C-alpha positions in Angstrom: -22.1 -24.5 -120.9 -20.7 -21.8 -118.7 -17.2 -20.7 -119.2 -14.7 -21.4 -116.2 -13.3 -18.2 -114.7 -10.5 -18.8 -112.1 -10.1 -15.2 -110.8 -13.3 -15.0 -108.7 -12.5 -18.4 -107.1 -9.0 -17.3 -106.2 -10.5 -14.2 -104.8 -12.8 -16.2 -102.6 -10.0 -18.4 -101.3 -7.9 -15.3 -100.6 -10.6 -13.7 -98.6 -11.0 -16.8 -96.5 -7.3 -17.2 -96.0 -7.1 -13.5 -94.9 -10.0 -14.0 -92.5 -8.3 -17.1 -90.9 -5.1 -15.2 -90.6 -6.8 -12.4 -88.8 -8.4 -14.8 -86.3 -5.1 -16.5 -85.7 -3.5 -13.1 -85.2 -6.2 -12.1 -82.7 -5.7 -15.4 -80.9 -2.0 -14.9 -80.8 -2.5 -11.3 -79.5 -4.9 -12.5 -76.8 -2.4 -15.2 -75.7 0.4 -12.7 -75.7 -1.8 -10.4 -73.6 -2.7 -13.2 -71.1 1.0 -14.2 -70.9 1.9 -10.6 -70.2 -0.7 -10.3 -67.4 0.5 -13.6 -65.9 4.0 -12.3 -66.0 3.0 -9.1 -64.4 1.0 -10.9 -61.7 4.0 -13.2 -61.1 6.3 -10.2 -60.8 3.9 -8.4 -58.5 3.6 -11.5 -56.4 7.4 -11.7 -56.2 7.5 -8.1 -55.3 4.9 -8.5 -52.5 6.8 -11.6 -51.3 10.0 -9.6 -51.2 8.2 -6.7 -49.3 6.8 -9.2 -46.8 10.2 -10.9 -46.4 12.4 -7.8 -46.3 10.1 -5.3 -44.5 11.6 -3.7 -41.4 8.2 -3.8 -39.8 7.0 -7.0 -38.2 4.0 -8.4 -40.2 1.5 -11.1 -39.0 -1.4 -12.5 -40.9 -4.3 -14.3 -39.3 -7.4 -16.0 -40.7 -11.0 -15.0 -40.2 -11.0 -16.7 -36.8 -7.9 -14.7 -35.8 -5.5 -17.7 -35.9 -2.0 -16.9 -37.0 -1.2 -18.2 -40.5 1.9 -16.2 -41.6 4.6 -14.1 -40.1 7.6 -12.4 -41.7 11.3 -12.5 -40.6 11.0 -9.1 -38.9 8.2 -10.5 -36.7 10.5 -13.4 -35.7 13.3 -11.0 -34.8 11.0 -8.7 -32.8 9.1 -11.4 -30.9 11.5 -14.4 -30.8 8.6 -16.6 -32.1 8.9 -18.5 -35.4 5.8 -19.5 -37.4 6.2 -23.1 -36.4 5.9 -22.2 -32.7 2.8 -20.0 -33.0 0.9 -21.1 -36.1 -2.8 -21.6 -35.5 -2.6 -19.6 -32.1 -4.4 -16.4 -31.2 -2.2 -13.3 -31.2 -3.2 -12.7 -27.6 -0.3 -15.0 -26.6 1.9 -11.8 -27.2 -0.1 -9.7 -24.8 1.7 -8.4 -21.7 -1.4 -7.4 -19.7 -0.3 -3.8 -19.7 -2.5 -2.6 -22.6 -5.8 -1.2 -21.2 -8.8 -3.4 -21.9 -10.6 -0.4 -23.5 -7.9 -0.3 -26.2 -8.8 -3.8 -27.4 -12.5 -2.8 -27.4 -11.7 0.2 -29.6 -9.5 -2.0 -31.9 -12.2 -4.5 -32.7 -14.9 -1.9 -33.0 -12.7 0.0 -35.6 -12.0 -3.2 -37.6 -15.6 -4.1 -37.7 -16.8 -0.6 -38.7 -14.0 0.6 -40.8 -11.8 -2.4 -41.5 -8.7 -0.5 -40.2 -7.1 0.4 -36.8 -3.8 1.8 -35.6 -2.6 2.6 -32.2 -0.2 1.6 -29.3 -0.1 -1.8 -27.8 2.1 -3.2 -25.0 3.3 -6.8 -25.8 5.7 -9.3 -24.4 8.4 -11.1 -26.5 9.5 -14.7 -26.0 12.2 -13.6 -23.5 9.7 -11.9 -21.3 10.6 -8.3 -22.2 7.6 -6.0 -22.2 7.7 -3.3 -24.9 5.5 -0.7 -26.6 4.7 -1.1 -30.3 2.9 1.0 -32.9 0.5 -1.3 -34.6 -1.6 -1.1 -37.8 -4.2 -3.7 -38.4 -6.4 -4.1 -41.6 -9.3 -6.5 -42.3 -9.0 -8.3 -45.7 -12.5 -8.9 -47.3 -13.7 -10.8 -50.3 -15.9 -9.4 -53.1 -18.9 -10.1 -50.9 -17.6 -8.1 -48.0 -16.8 -11.1 -45.8 -13.6 -10.8 -43.8 -11.2 -13.6 -44.8 -8.0 -12.4 -43.1 -6.4 -9.8 -40.9 -3.0 -8.3 -41.5 -1.1 -6.6 -38.8 2.2 -4.7 -38.9 4.1 -3.1 -36.1 7.3 -1.4 -35.0 9.0 -1.4 -31.6 8.7 2.2 -30.2 10.7 1.7 -27.0 13.3 4.2 -28.0 10.8 6.8 -29.0 8.9 6.3 -25.7 12.1 6.6 -23.8 12.9 9.8 -25.6 9.4 11.2 -24.9 9.8 10.3 -21.2 13.2 12.1 -21.1 11.5 15.2 -22.7 8.6 14.8 -20.2 11.1 14.7 -17.3 13.0 17.7 -18.6 9.7 19.6 -18.9 7.9 18.5 -15.7 10.6 17.0 -13.4 13.4 18.5 -11.4 16.6 17.5 -13.1 18.6 16.8 -9.9 16.1 15.0 -7.7 13.5 13.6 -10.2 10.7 15.2 -8.2 8.0 17.4 -9.8 9.3 20.8 -10.6 7.7 24.2 -9.8 5.7 24.3 -13.1 4.3 20.7 -12.7 3.5 21.4 -9.0 1.2 24.3 -9.9 -0.7 22.0 -12.4 -1.0 19.1 -10.0 -1.9 21.2 -7.0 -4.7 22.8 -9.0 -6.0 19.4 -9.9 -5.8 18.2 -6.3 -7.8 21.3 -5.2 -10.5 20.5 -7.7 -10.7 16.9 -6.3 -10.7 18.1 -2.6 -13.5 20.6 -3.4 -15.5 17.9 -5.2 -15.0 15.3 -2.4 -15.5 17.9 0.4 -12.1 16.9 2.0 -9.2 18.8 3.4 -5.8 19.2 1.7 -2.5 20.3 3.2 0.4 22.2 1.6 3.6 21.6 3.5 6.5 24.0 2.5 9.8 22.5 3.7 13.1 24.4 4.0 16.3 22.7 5.1 18.1 24.3 8.0 21.8 25.0 7.7 21.9 23.8 4.0 23.7 26.9 2.8 26.5 26.3 5.3 26.9 22.7 4.1 26.8 23.7 0.5 29.3 26.6 0.9 31.7 24.6 3.1 31.8 21.2 1.4 30.9 22.2 -2.1 28.0 21.9 -4.5 28.5 18.2 -5.4 28.0 17.3 -1.7 25.1 19.7 -1.4 23.5 18.0 -4.5 23.9 14.6 -3.0 22.2 15.8 0.2 19.3 17.2 -1.8 18.9 13.9 -3.6 18.8 12.0 -0.3 16.3 14.5 1.1 14.0 13.9 -1.9 14.1 10.1 -1.4 13.3 10.4 2.3 10.4 12.7 1.5 9.0 10.1 -0.9 9.2 7.5 1.8 7.1 9.7 4.2 4.1 10.1 2.0 1.4 8.1 0.1 1.5 7.5 -3.6 -1.4 9.9 -4.1 0.4 12.8 -2.4 2.6 15.2 -4.4 6.3 15.9 -3.7 8.0 18.7 -5.5 11.2 20.7 -5.4 10.6 24.4 -5.5 14.3 25.2 -6.1 17.4 25.4 -4.0 16.7 23.7 -0.7 12.9 24.2 -0.7 10.5 21.3 -1.1 6.7 21.1 -1.2 4.5 18.2 -0.1 0.8 18.2 -0.9 -1.1 15.8 1.3 -4.4 14.9 -0.3 -7.7 13.6 1.0 -7.3 14.4 4.7 -10.3 13.8 7.0 -9.2 16.6 9.4 -6.6 19.4 9.3 -4.8 17.8 12.3 -3.8 14.8 10.1 -1.3 17.1 8.3 0.8 17.1 11.5 1.2 13.3 11.2 2.8 13.7 7.8 4.9 16.6 9.0 6.1 14.7 12.1 7.3 11.8 9.9 9.2 14.3 7.7 10.7 16.0 10.7 12.0 12.7 12.0 13.2 11.4 8.7 15.0 14.5 7.6 16.7 15.0 11.0 18.5 11.7 10.7 22.3 11.8 9.8 23.3 11.8 6.1 26.3 9.7 5.2 27.7 11.3 2.0 31.1 10.1 0.9 33.3 10.3 4.0 31.2 13.0 5.6 28.3 12.5 8.1 26.1 15.5 7.7 23.2 16.9 9.8 20.4 19.1 8.8 16.8 19.5 9.8 13.6 20.9 8.2 11.5 23.9 9.1 7.9 23.1 7.9 5.1 25.5 7.2 1.6 24.1 6.7 -1.5 25.7 5.1 -4.8 23.9 5.0 -7.5 24.0 2.3 -10.1 25.5 2.5 -9.5 27.4 5.8 -6.1 28.9 4.8 -6.9 29.5 1.1 -9.0 28.1 -1.7 -6.5 28.4 -4.6 -2.9 27.3 -5.1 -1.3 30.7 -4.9 -2.9 31.6 -1.6 -2.1 28.3 0.0 1.5 28.5 -1.2 1.8 32.0 0.2 0.4 31.1 3.6 2.5 27.9 3.8 5.5 30.1 3.1 4.6 32.5 5.9 4.1 29.5 8.3 7.5 28.1 7.3 9.3 31.4 8.1 7.4 31.4 11.5 8.8 27.8 12.0 12.4 29.1 11.5 11.7 32.0 13.9 10.7 29.4 16.5 14.1 27.8 16.5 14.0 25.7 13.3 13.5 21.9 13.2 9.8 22.3 13.8 6.5 22.7 12.1 4.0 25.6 12.2 0.5 25.8 10.9 -0.7 29.0 9.4 -3.6 28.9 11.9 -2.8 29.5 15.6 -5.2 26.9 17.0 -3.8 24.1 14.9 -0.3 25.2 15.8 -1.0 24.6 19.5 -2.3 21.1 18.9 0.6 20.2 16.6 3.2 21.6 19.0 1.7 19.5 21.8 1.8 16.4 19.7 5.4 17.0 18.6 6.4 17.7 22.2 4.9 14.4 23.3 6.6 12.5 20.5 10.0 13.9 21.2 9.6 13.3 24.9 8.4 9.7 24.2 11.6 9.0 22.3 13.5 10.4 25.3 11.5 8.3 27.7 12.5 5.1 25.9 16.1 6.1 25.9 16.1 7.1 29.6 13.9 4.3 30.8 11.1 6.6 32.1 8.4 3.9 31.7 7.2 1.6 34.4 4.6 -1.1 34.8 1.8 -1.2 37.3 -0.1 -4.4 37.8 -3.8 -4.9 38.5 -4.8 -8.2 40.1 -7.4 -10.6 38.7 -9.0 -12.8 41.3 -10.9 -16.1 40.9 -14.7 -15.7 40.9 -15.1 -18.5 43.4 -12.2 -17.3 45.7 -12.5 -16.4 49.3 -8.9 -15.0 49.4 -8.7 -11.7 47.7 -5.1 -11.1 48.6 -3.2 -13.4 46.3 -4.5 -13.1 42.7 -4.5 -15.8 40.0 -3.2 -13.3 37.5 -2.2 -9.7 37.0 -2.5 -7.4 34.0 0.6 -5.3 33.2 -0.4 -1.7 32.5 2.2 0.8 31.3 2.8 4.2 33.0 5.0 7.0 32.0 6.8 8.8 34.9 7.6 12.1 33.3 10.4 14.0 35.0 8.3 17.2 35.1 4.7 16.1 34.9 4.7 13.0 37.0 2.6 10.0 35.9 1.2 10.4 32.4 -1.8 8.2 31.8 -1.7 5.8 28.8 -4.6 7.5 26.9 -2.4 10.6 26.7 0.6 9.0 25.0 -0.4 5.7 23.5 -2.2 7.3 20.5 0.9 9.4 19.8 3.1 6.3 20.1 0.9 4.5 17.6 0.9 7.4 15.1 4.7 8.0 15.4 5.7 4.3 15.0 7.0 4.1 18.6 4.4 1.7 19.8 6.4 -1.4 18.7 9.4 -0.4 20.7 7.3 0.5 23.7 5.3 -2.7 23.4 8.5 -4.8 23.2 9.7 -3.2 26.4 6.4 -3.9 28.2 6.5 -7.5 27.1 10.1 -8.0 28.3 9.6 -6.1 31.6 6.4 -8.0 32.5 7.9 -11.4 31.9 11.0 -10.5 33.8 8.9 -9.4 36.8 6.8 -12.6 36.7 10.1 -14.6 36.8 11.2 -12.6 39.9 7.9 -13.3 41.7 8.2 -17.0 40.8 11.7 -17.1 42.2 10.5 -15.4 45.4 7.7 -17.9 45.7 5.0 -15.2 45.7 2.5 -13.6 43.3 0.3 -14.7 40.6 0.4 -17.7 38.2 0.2 -15.6 35.1 0.8 -12.1 33.7 -1.4 -10.5 31.0 0.1 -8.1 28.5 -1.7 -6.0 25.9 -0.3 -6.1 22.4 -1.1 -3.5 19.6 -2.2 -4.0 16.1 1.3 -3.0 15.0 2.9 -5.8 17.0 0.3 -8.4 15.9 1.1 -7.6 12.2 4.8 -7.8 12.8 6.2 -11.0 11.3 8.9 -11.2 14.0 6.4 -11.2 16.9 6.3 -15.0 17.4 10.1 -15.2 17.4 10.4 -12.4 19.9 7.8 -13.8 22.3 9.5 -17.2 22.1 12.9 -15.7 22.9 11.5 -13.8 26.0 9.7 -16.9 27.3 12.9 -18.9 27.0 15.0 -16.1 28.6 12.7 -16.0 31.7 11.9 -19.7 31.8 8.1 -19.1 31.5 6.0 -22.3 31.4 2.8 -23.1 29.6 0.0 -20.4 30.1 2.1 -18.2 32.4 2.1 -15.5 29.8 -1.2 -14.1 28.5 -1.4 -11.8 25.5 -4.5 -9.6 25.1 -5.7 -8.1 21.8 -8.8 -6.1 21.3 -11.5 -7.6 19.2 -11.3 -4.8 16.7 -7.6 -5.6 16.1 -8.4 -9.3 15.6 -11.2 -8.6 13.3 -9.3 -6.1 11.1 -7.6 -8.9 9.3 -8.9 -12.2 10.7 -7.0 -14.6 8.5 -3.6 -13.0 9.4 -4.6 -12.7 13.1 -5.5 -16.4 13.2 -2.2 -17.5 11.7 -0.2 -15.3 14.2 -2.3 -16.4 17.2 -2.0 -20.1 16.3 1.8 -19.7 16.2 1.7 -18.0 19.6 -0.5 -20.6 21.1 1.9 -23.3 20.0 4.5 -21.5 22.1 2.3 -22.0 25.2 0.9 -18.5 25.3 -2.6 -17.9 26.6 -4.6 -15.6 24.4 -7.4 -13.2 25.4 -9.8 -11.0 23.5 -10.0 -7.6 25.3 -13.0 -5.2 25.3 -15.3 -8.0 24.1 -18.7 -6.7 23.0 -17.6 -3.2 22.0 -16.4 -4.0 18.5 -17.7 -5.9 15.5 -16.7 -9.5 16.0 -18.0 -12.2 13.9 -18.9 -15.3 15.9 -17.8 -17.4 12.9 -14.3 -16.0 13.2 -14.4 -15.9 17.0 -14.8 -19.6 17.2 -11.8 -20.0 14.9 -9.5 -17.8 17.0 -7.3 -19.9 19.2 -8.2 -17.9 22.3 -8.9 -19.1 25.9 -10.2 -15.9 27.5 -12.8 -13.2 26.8 -12.6 -10.0 28.7 -16.0 -8.4 29.4 -15.7 -4.7 28.8 -16.2 -2.3 31.7 -18.8 -0.5 29.7 -21.2 -3.4 30.3 -20.1 -4.1 33.9 -20.5 -0.4 35.0 -24.3 -0.5 34.7 -25.1 -4.1 35.4 -27.1 -3.1 38.5 -29.2 -0.4 36.9 -29.5 -1.3 33.2 -31.3 -4.5 32.2 -29.7 -4.5 28.7 -26.2 -4.4 30.1 -27.1 -7.1 32.6 -28.6 -9.3 29.8 -25.5 -8.7 27.6 -23.1 -9.6 30.4 -25.1 -12.8 31.3 -25.3 -13.8 27.6 -21.6 -13.2 27.1 -20.7 -15.4 30.1 -23.0 -18.2 28.8 -21.6 -17.9 25.2 -18.0 -18.0 26.4 -18.6 -21.0 28.7 -20.4 -22.9 25.8 -17.3 -22.3 23.7 -15.0 -23.5 26.5 -13.6 -20.0 27.2 -13.0 -18.3 30.5 -14.3 -14.8 31.2 -12.5 -11.9 32.9 -14.8 -9.0 33.9 -13.0 -5.7 34.2 -14.0 -2.4 35.8 -15.7 -4.0 38.9 -16.2 -1.2 41.4 -19.2 -2.3 43.6 -20.3 -5.4 45.6 -23.5 -5.5 43.5 -21.5 -5.9 40.3 -19.4 -8.5 41.9 -22.4 -10.5 43.2 -24.0 -10.5 39.8 -20.9 -11.7 37.9 -20.0 -14.3 40.5 -23.6 -15.6 40.4 -23.3 -16.0 36.6 -20.1 -18.0 36.9 -17.6 -15.3 35.9 -14.1 -16.9 36.1 -11.9 -13.9 37.0 -12.7 -10.5 38.6 -10.8 -7.3 38.0 -11.4 -3.8 39.1 -10.9 -1.1 41.7 -13.1 -3.1 44.2 -10.3 -5.7 44.3 -7.3 -3.5 43.7 -6.0 -0.6 41.7 -3.0 -1.0 39.4 0.1 -0.7 41.6 3.9 -0.9 41.2 5.4 -4.4 41.5 7.2 -3.6 44.7 4.0 -2.5 46.5 2.2 -5.7 45.4 5.2 -7.9 46.4 5.3 -6.4 49.9 1.6 -7.2 50.4 2.0 -10.8 49.2 4.9 -11.4 51.4 2.9 -10.3 54.4 0.0 -12.5 53.4 2.4 -15.5 53.0 3.8 -14.8 56.5 0.3 -14.7 58.0 -0.8 -18.0 56.5 
């Protein structure tokens, strides 16, 4: 029988107890470690939440479909939108429309390729304010690389942009006038020359110096002189296109660079505007000041192919302008000077002609095609003439283009309209003369929103009845902006005005628009009438025009009739009204009235 020995048993039990204790300890340690990690995760989450909530940068989170799921308080402050208002919406609701489309393309390309993008965006807050922001966007991806969210943060950089603009202005702008300074002028002129060379176009450098500025500055003080320079700068900007360059050289010298000119002579149109604008009085404080510009013009490429040469030659031309008596322009090239001087002379004298009533109207009769009496016309066309004190009668083709370019055409056209209606009223009261007077109106008048009101006032003043006033517009004018022309002409027709298309067949009318125009008369151009007897094509065009017009219910006036053969052809094809030297040249109202009175006496 074996002897019982307790020590080995106790040892076994002890070993087991020790092993169980170690396992428990390991379990407790593992639990403690897990609890520690959970606590750390919780603390990290709390930290991230605090960062999200208290960040000075606006933060927005969107899901994989770019729908907004979270925003922080800074976002609400910056944009004015709470999460409740925009949750589930696309961030494009913040877009202002000012960010270039290519920026968005680059943004999404970077997020797809790199998962990260930063750059400048222009957004609009809830109050409508558009502002620039510096934005950082990151794509959040899971362990498989699939995008689950996007997180964007941004800051408003309006103040930084404003500071940059102020620095830019100090560097590139004249501090007094806000125009480009000398340094920036050199850069921009060089760029403009590259473009002119590439596009094979002309470019003009206009150097402008103010006459008598030193006297004003020394007499009234620098503050007044500064205000005058600021006003000059504003007037210069009003004389040019957005693509042109306006700079202050320093002192009272300014430079205008006129880009993309079709011909060198076009520079004189810009210069003439500047001469007129800067010569107007300046009301500064209690003073009314007067100055004028002397302008020198150099043309690329004839007068120089680089900025330095053009500036030097424009400067030489400007001093020549001062020598010629100031308040004028001079080209560096003598031939262009002569043409510019003639145009300027005409413009100045046209203004004087308006003031001194040097214009007069001559009237050319229009007779019925089936008439036997070619003394009393059915209508007359009013044609302007300029009785120049030294040069006698100046034909319209000499001064009308200048009037159009200088902006005088509206004032001249208004005078013609008033004078023609007044004359018709006098003839009516005397019991002689035509039933209607025809007046040409320019594209500038047709585009003027006040035309209809003005015509209505004149008709009322002279008691003109339905169809006693006819307004003629060329087909090129009507077709330049058909929709606008139709609206204006409809309104004129409602006043009782007859409407005619002049020079028909020489432009580019669309018959689709022609039938929509509320016109009653087509004027067959003299270019077709002249060769009716000798050119089969012109005869065919004239016959077709008459047939077309009559099918549309329109009357036709043929102008430029000089021979019996032309007259017979047109009358045989049913032409309604005949006009031309064969039936009478344009004559003054008094001459026509005397003839009509004699005719009435002999009846």
